[in-house]
C-alpha positions, 0 to 999 in steps of 0.5 A: 912790917916797920921794924927796921932790922926784920927780913921782912922790912917793908913788905906786905902782908894780909893780916890773918889774925891778931891776939896775944901769945906769950905775953905780947901782941901777936900779927899772923899772916901767910908767907910767900910759901903759904905758910903761916907765920906770928911776929910781934905786932910792936914789928908792924905797923898795925898798932898805935905808935910808940909815943917815945918815937913819936915825942923823940922824932926819930933823934934818939935811938935808945928809950930811957927804959931800955937803956935803964934794963941794960944798966941793970943787966950789965951790973948784974952780970957783974955781979961776984966778979972782981972788976 
């Protein structure tokens, strides 16, 4: 797993299957208790590297698209409020 905040970060699991569910690519594996689990494929090393991460070389914590989405969310939450 490559997502730095996931509880399974740094662990290796055998891939059972890879498919799209709930509008995103997911990987399926068996955990330590032999339960079938699924997590977002983007949190793993299975897919291609995020182009932003490659180009930024780790120098930025935020992608432009994510920052713009945050601005929109903040503006939406403040609509109708006397700020």
